[in-house]
C-alpha positions in Angstrom: 0.1 -0.2 0.3 3.0 2.1 0.3 5.6 0.7 -2.4 7.5 3.6 -3.1 6.3 6.2 -0.1 9.2 8.3 1.2 8.7 8.6 4.9 9.9 10.3 8.4 8.8 9.3 11.7 9.5 11.5 13.9 9.4 10.0 17.8 10.0 6.3 16.6 11.6 4.6 19.7 8.5 4.1 22.0 5.2 4.1 21.4 2.6 5.2 18.7 6.0 6.2 16.7 7.9 2.9 17.1 4.5 1.4 16.0 3.8 4.2 13.7 7.6 3.1 11.6 6.9 -0.5 12.2 3.6 -0.1 10.1 5.3 1.2 7.5 7.8 -0.3 6.3 5.4 -3.9 6.8 3.8 -1.9 4.4 6.7 -1.2 1.6 7.4 2.6 2.6 11.8 3.7 2.8 11.6 5.4 6.9 13.8 7.5 8.5 13.2 6.6 11.8 13.7 10.1 14.1 14.0 10.0 17.9 15.7 12.0 20.7 16.8 8.4 22.3 19.4 6.9 20.2 20.1 3.2 21.4 16.3 2.3 21.8 15.5 4.0 17.6 18.1 2.2 16.6 16.8 -1.4 18.1 13.5 -0.3 16.8 15.0 0.3 13.2 17.3 -2.1 12.9 14.4 -4.5 13.7 11.7 -2.9 11.5 14.6 -3.5 8.4 15.4 -7.1 9.1 12.0 -7.8 9.0 11.3 -6.1 5.4 9.8 -5.5 3.2 10.3 -1.5 3.6 13.9 -0.5 3.7 14.2 1.8 7.7 17.3 3.4 8.9 17.6 5.7 11.8 18.7 9.9 12.1 18.8 11.5 16.0 17.1 14.5 16.2 15.7 17.3 18.9 12.8 18.4 17.1 12.5 22.0 19.1 16.0 23.0 17.7 16.0 24.7 14.2 19.6 23.1 13.3 18.7 19.7 14.3 15.8 19.5 12.9 17.1 21.0 9.7 20.4 18.8 9.6 18.4 15.5 9.9 15.7 16.5 7.5 18.5 16.8 5.3 20.3 13.7 5.6 16.9 11.7 5.9 15.7 13.1 2.0 19.4 12.6 1.0 18.7 9.0 1.8 15.6 8.2 1.2 15.8 10.5 -2.6 13.0 13.0 -1.5 9.5 13.5 1.3 6.5 12.6 0.3 5.1 12.0 4.3 5.8 12.7 7.9 4.6 11.4 10.6 5.0 13.9 13.9 4.1 11.4 17.2 7.5 13.2 19.0 5.9 14.5 22.2 5.9 15.0 25.8 3.9 15.0 28.8 3.9 16.8 32.1 2.0 17.1 34.8 0.7 20.7 36.0 -1.9 22.5 37.9 -3.0 25.8 36.1 -2.8 27.7 40.0 0.7 27.3 39.6 2.7 26.0 36.7 5.9 27.2 35.6 7.3 28.9 33.5 10.0 26.4 32.7 7.4 23.4 32.0 5.6 25.3 30.4 8.2 26.5 27.6 9.0 23.0 27.9 5.6 22.0 26.6 5.9 24.5 24.1 8.8 23.4 22.9 9.1 20.3 21.9 5.2 20.0 21.6 4.1 22.9 19.6 7.6 24.5 18.2 8.7 21.0 16.9 5.1 20.4 15.1 6.2 24.2 13.4 10.0 22.7 12.6 9.1 19.7 11.3 6.4 20.8 9.0 8.0 23.7 7.8 11.0 22.0 6.9 8.6 18.8 5.9 7.1 21.0 3.5 10.0 22.6 1.8 11.1 19.2 0.3 7.5 17.7 0.0 6.7 21.1 -2.1 9.8 20.0 -5.1 8.2 16.3 -5.0 4.2 17.3 -6.3 2.8 17.1 -2.5 2.4 15.2 0.1 1.0 14.1 3.4 1.7 15.9 6.9 0.3 14.3 10.4 0.8 15.7 13.3 -0.3 14.7 16.7 -3.2 16.0 18.7 -4.5 14.9 21.5 -8.3 15.3 24.1 -5.9 16.6 25.3 -6.3 19.8 23.6 -10.5 19.8 23.5 -11.4 19.4 26.7 -10.4 20.9 30.2 -6.5 19.7 31.8 -7.1 20.3 35.4 -3.5 17.8 36.1 -2.3 18.6 32.5 -2.0 22.5 32.1 0.1 23.2 29.6 0.0 19.8 27.9 -3.4 20.9 27.3 -2.7 24.1 26.0 0.1 23.4 23.4 -2.5 20.6 22.2 -4.4 23.2 21.9 -2.0 24.5 19.8 -0.5 22.2 17.6 -4.1 21.9 16.3 -4.8 24.8 15.2 -1.3 25.1 13.2 -2.6 22.4 11.5 -5.8 23.5 10.4 -3.5 26.8 9.5 -0.1 24.9 7.9 -3.6 22.6 5.8 -5.1 25.4 4.9 -1.9 27.3 3.7 -0.1 24.8 1.7 -3.4 22.4 0.1 -2.5 25.0 -3.2 0.9 22.5 -3.3 -1.3 19.3 -2.7 0.5 18.8 0.7 -2.8 17.9 3.1 -1.8 18.1 7.0 -4.0 16.3 9.3 -3.7 15.6 13.4 -4.5 12.9 14.7 -5.9 12.2 18.1 -5.3 8.7 19.7 -6.6 7.2 23.3 -3.5 4.4 23.7 -2.3 2.4 25.8 1.9 3.6 25.4 4.4 4.4 28.0 3.8 7.8 28.2 0.5 7.0 29.2 1.0 5.0 31.8 2.8 7.2 32.7 0.5 10.3 32.6 -1.5 7.4 35.1 1.0 7.0 37.8 1.0 10.9 38.0 -2.9 10.8 38.0 -4.2 11.2 41.2 -7.6 8.5 42.9 -9.9 11.1 42.6 -9.3 11.6 39.1 -9.5 7.7 38.4 -12.8 7.6 40.8 -14.4 10.6 37.9 -13.8 8.3 35.0 -11.3 10.8 33.7 -9.1 7.2 32.6 -10.8 4.1 33.4 -14.0 5.2 31.9 -14.0 7.3 28.7 -13.4 4.8 26.8 -17.3 3.6 25.4 -15.8 0.6 22.9 -15.2 -2.4 25.2 -12.6 -4.2 23.5 -11.4 -5.9 26.5 -8.8 -2.8 27.6 -8.7 0.8 28.5 -7.3 2.1 25.5 -6.1 1.2 22.2 -3.2 -1.2 21.0 -0.9 1.2 18.8 -0.1 -1.4 16.7 -3.9 -2.9 15.9 -5.6 0.1 16.3 -3.5 3.4 15.2 -0.8 1.6 12.9 -3.5 0.6 9.8 -4.8 4.7 10.5 -1.1 6.0 10.1 -1.1 4.0 6.8 -4.5 5.4 5.8 -3.0 8.5 5.8 0.5 8.1 4.5 -1.2 6.2 1.9 -2.8 8.4 -1.3 -6.3 6.8 -0.1 -6.9 9.7 1.7 -5.7 11.9 -0.8 -8.4 14.3 0.0 -8.7 14.3 3.5 -6.7 18.0 5.5 -6.9 20.4 8.4 -8.7 17.9 10.1 -8.6 16.5 13.5 -8.7 12.6 13.5 -9.9 11.2 16.9 -8.5 7.8 17.1 -10.2 6.9 20.3 -12.5 4.6 21.2 -14.8 7.1 21.0 -13.7 9.4 23.9 -13.9 12.6 22.1 -18.0 12.2 21.0 -18.7 12.4 25.1 -17.2 16.2 25.4 
């Protein structure tokens, strides 16, 4: 389904990025994975490359630094011979209360989650324009749509990603570049870490346990089974007429808003 597609996946060392990278290689794409966790990133890419049928390699990137993104994307495009798709799951999550969130935590959240989205998207756009079009897949969150008392900075950052995605799609559509954002509810290391930080009161209030209506014997989705096929669709030409959308992949979680 993705034979010949040239793809960059950020945050590829674990979780949703890892699942996305593996799915793209399995679908026949030529992929470059990127992360700050080099040992894990190399391992994931090597395993995917060995499994095939697509190809995969790994490059370090710090998405919060323009020079790093420019350098890494230049190397990736040299390896790939162009760029058709950017999947951008790379993000961080931290607990913070609106009453006392620190400037340092706020800046960190926006530097990685928002500036990182802007930088990777801008640089990908330049290469995709040369290729005649492409697909950018950002990662938003239900946290950017609802009150998040325990994650104020993360919620604000994801809301900014949503707005950026719509604006970028409206700006770059003339160049045949579509920009969408996935809003996932997946059981990943980030999810479990957030669960550990949430209070029992929040759990009782259905912040986690009862927020997903669909019953599959699990609280949140499985990245390989529930997210990866969606990521393949949005990287493929089958999604060529979809842009500027926030796509929940969450078992119906956002339907309750």
